[in-house]
C-alpha positions in Angstrom: 0.0 0.0 0.0 1.4 3.4 -1.0 2.1 6.0 1.7 -0.6 8.7 1.8 -2.0 11.4 4.0 -5.5 11.2 5.3 -7.3 14.3 6.3 -10.9 13.5 7.0 -13.3 11.0 8.9 -12.1 8.2 11.0 -8.7 8.2 9.4 -8.1 11.8 10.8 -9.1 10.5 14.2 -6.6 7.7 14.0 -3.9 10.0 12.8 -4.6 12.5 15.5 -4.4 9.8 18.1 -1.0 8.8 16.8 0.5 12.2 16.5 -0.2 14.1 19.7 2.8 15.8 21.2 4.1 12.4 22.2 3.5 9.1 20.6 2.7 5.9 22.5 3.0 2.7 20.6 3.1 -0.6 22.4 4.9 0.2 25.6 7.1 2.9 24.2 6.4 6.6 24.8 8.0 8.9 22.3 8.4 12.6 22.5 7.9 14.9 19.5 11.3 15.4 17.9 12.8 17.5 15.2 11.2 18.1 11.8 11.5 14.7 10.2 8.9 12.2 9.1 8.7 8.4 9.6 6.3 6.1 7.9 3.9 4.4 10.3 1.5 1.6 9.4 -1.9 1.4 11.2 -3.6 -1.9 10.5 -6.9 -1.4 8.7 -6.2 2.3 8.2 -3.1 2.7 6.1 0.4 4.1 6.0 1.2 7.6 7.3 4.2 10.0 7.4 4.5 10.9 11.1 6.6 14.1 11.7 9.0 14.4 14.6 9.5 10.7 15.0 12.6 8.6 14.4 12.3 5.2 12.8 14.0 3.6 15.8 11.2 4.8 18.0 8.5 2.9 16.1 7.8 -0.7 17.2 8.2 -3.3 14.4 4.5 -4.0 14.2 3.8 -0.4 13.3 6.6 0.1 10.8 5.3 0.7 7.2 6.3 -2.0 4.8 8.0 -0.9 1.6 6.0 -1.1 -1.6 6.5 -4.4 -3.4 9.0 -4.3 -6.3 7.3 -4.2 -9.7 6.7 -7.8 -10.8 6.7 -9.3 -7.3 3.6 -10.1 -5.4 1.6 -8.2 -8.1 -1.8 -9.7 -9.0 -2.1 -10.3 -12.8 -5.7 -9.8 -14.0 -7.3 -12.7 -15.9 -8.2 -11.8 -19.4 -11.8 -12.4 -20.4 -12.3 -14.8 -23.3 -13.0 -11.9 -25.7 -10.1 -9.7 -24.6 -8.0 -8.3 -27.4 -4.5 -9.8 -26.9 -2.4 -9.4 -30.0 -0.8 -12.6 -31.2 -2.8 -15.1 -29.2 -5.8 -17.2 -29.9 -8.4 -14.8 -28.5 -7.4 -11.8 -30.6 -10.5 -9.9 -31.8 -10.5 -11.2 -35.3 -10.5 -14.8 -34.2 -13.2 -14.2 -31.6 -15.3 -12.4 -34.3 -14.8 -15.3 -36.8 -15.9 -17.8 -34.2 -19.0 -15.6 -33.4 -20.0 -15.3 -37.0 -20.0 -19.1 -37.4 -22.4 -19.5 -34.5 -25.0 -17.6 -36.6 -25.0 -20.0 -39.5 -28.6 -20.7 -40.4 -30.0 -17.5 -39.1 -32.2 -15.5 -41.5 -31.3 -12.6 -43.7 -33.2 -9.4 -42.8 -32.3 -6.1 -44.4 -31.1 -3.6 -41.8 -30.8 -6.3 -39.0 -27.6 -6.7 -36.9 -28.6 -9.6 -34.7 -28.8 -11.3 -32.5 -31.1 -13.6 -34.5 -31.3 -12.0 -37.9 -28.7 -10.1 -40.0 -28.0 -8.4 -43.2 -24.4 -8.7 -44.6 -22.7 -5.9 -42.8 -24.9 -6.4 -39.7 -23.4 -9.9 -39.3 -19.9 -8.6 -39.5 -20.7 -5.7 -37.1 -22.4 -8.0 -34.6 -19.5 -10.5 -34.7 -16.9 -7.9 -33.8 -19.1 -6.6 -31.0 -18.8 -10.1 -29.5 -15.0 -9.5 -29.5 -15.5 -6.2 -27.7 -14.7 -4.1 -30.7 -17.0 -1.6 -32.5 -16.5 -1.3 -36.2 -18.5 0.6 -38.9 -22.0 -0.7 -39.3 -22.4 -0.7 -43.1 -20.3 -2.4 -45.8 -19.0 0.9 -47.2 -17.9 2.0 -43.8 -16.2 -1.3 -43.2 -14.4 -0.8 -46.5 -13.3 2.6 -45.4 -11.8 1.6 -42.1 -9.4 -1.0 -40.8 -6.1 -1.9 -42.5 -5.9 -3.1 -46.1 -4.9 -6.8 -46.3 -3.7 -8.9 -49.2 -5.7 -11.9 -50.1 -2.5 -13.9 -49.7 -2.3 -12.9 -46.1 -5.9 -13.4 -44.9 -6.5 -14.3 -41.2 -9.7 -15.3 -39.5 -11.8 -12.2 -38.7 -10.6 -10.2 -41.8 -13.5 -8.6 -43.6 -14.0 -9.4 -47.2 -15.6 -6.6 -49.3 -17.4 -7.7 -52.5 -19.0 -5.9 -55.5 -17.3 -2.5 -55.1 -18.3 -2.2 -51.4 -21.9 -3.3 -51.6 -21.5 -6.6 -49.7 -19.3 -7.8 -46.8 -18.5 -11.1 -45.3 -16.2 -12.5 -42.6 -13.2 -14.6 -43.5 -13.1 -17.6 -41.1 -10.0 -19.5 -42.3 -9.4 -22.4 -44.7 -10.5 -20.4 -47.7 -14.0 -19.9 -46.3 -16.3 -16.9 -45.6 -19.4 -16.6 -43.5 -21.9 -14.1 -44.8 -25.5 -13.1 -44.9 -26.4 -12.6 -48.6 -30.0 -11.9 -49.4 -33.7 -12.4 -48.5 -34.6 -16.0 -48.3 -31.0 -17.2 -47.9 -29.8 -17.9 -44.3 -26.4 -17.1 -43.0 -24.0 -19.6 -44.4 -20.3 -20.6 -44.9 -19.1 -20.6 -48.5 -15.8 -20.6 -50.4 -14.0 -17.2 -50.4 -14.8 -16.3 -54.1 -18.3 -17.6 -54.0 -20.3 -14.5 -52.8 -19.1 -12.4 -55.8 -16.3 -10.3 -57.0 -13.8 -9.5 -54.3 -13.1 -5.8 -54.1 -10.9 -5.5 -50.9 -10.1 -7.0 -47.6 -9.8 -5.2 -44.3 -8.4 -6.1 -40.9 -9.7 -4.5 -37.6 
């Protein structure tokens, strides 16, 4: 716990009790000394700089412990399954690609972006939301954002833009794309070049 000064509430009461002309800790009575400050730790309250007290006058149980060195005794937070961690299996694109595949069989509905019906860009948008990432909602916006990707360097989660920007799908690996194409045709997985003429690919 870092050293700090507390000025209000019950912490002020504790501090006032500790610093009062003389300091009594355990069985040791300490008189106020010159203008120096010693860190004191009060269990359940915190660490305080106490002026006029020498470190040798503070019983061991009240001596403030130094901060832990960086990397030692530091809790590392667990990443949620959809966390964006570059270079590992739960990177946003891979999460998005997995999410898109869970919607195979759902109906196409113009203007829909899930969770149970989609148009083309709505499926891509929804899939990235499951990875904790917000991308443009329409296919032209998806074309205008992200980073251009060569078709020779596609990775799961890359967005494939077809027909000059009028249609988008999600590359899911192994030469396959998941997309929501048109009324009466459910979300499905098809070969990369099947939906139409590939115009571009984008990575988010």
